[in-house]
N, C-alpha and C positions, 0 to 999 in steps of 0.2 A: 194355260189350259189346265195344268195340274192343280193350281190353287183353287180354281173354280170347282173342279171335280171333288177336291177334298172338302170344300165348304158344303157342297151339295150332299156328299156322303154323310158328313157330320150332322147336317140338318135332318136328313132322312133317319139316321140312327136315333137322334133325339126325339123326333116325332113318333117313331115306332115304339120307343121305350115309354113315352107318355101314353100313347093309345093302348098299349098292352098292359100298362100298369106295373112294369118292372123297373127296378132301380136303374138310374142312369149310370153307365159305366164311366164315371168321371169323378174326380175328387169333390167332396162335398164342401170342404173348407176353402176360403179364398186363398189362403197361402198355398194349398195344393194346386189350385188352378194357376196361380202365378208361377209355381215351380214348373208345371208342364209348359207354360208359355215361354219361360226363360230357357228351358232345354230345347224347345223347338226353334226359337230364335237363334240360340247359340249354334245349334247344328247347321242351320241354314247359312249363318254368317261365316262359319269356318269353311263350309263348302264353297261359298263365293270367293273367299280369300285364298283358299288353297288351289282353286282351279286356275289362278293367274300365274302360279309359279311353275317353272319347267320341271319335268321329271328327271332329276339329275342322277337318281339311283336306279333307273329302269333296268340297266344291265345286270344288277344284282338281284332282281326279282326272279323267283324260280318258276312262276306260272303254274299251270295245272300239274305238270310232271314233277315239280320240285327241283329240277335241275337248272343251274344257272346257265345263262346264255354266254357263249365264249366271245372274246374280243372286246369286252367292256372295260370300264375303269376298275383297276385292282387296288 
């Protein structure tokens, strides 16, 4: 659902920029567009790969208070 909403939002922003005559908020050069695409794909790929690994250091995370949980791996 999120990818479809993202595409719809992108199309609406592009159409709005064209209709209002303002510059498109995107890179003008092909290399810039490829850079944005590569960063997006890399971010998504790392998110997919990282979600499969168990959280082995969860006991060392401080959380909102900044204090470590007790009883974890030391």
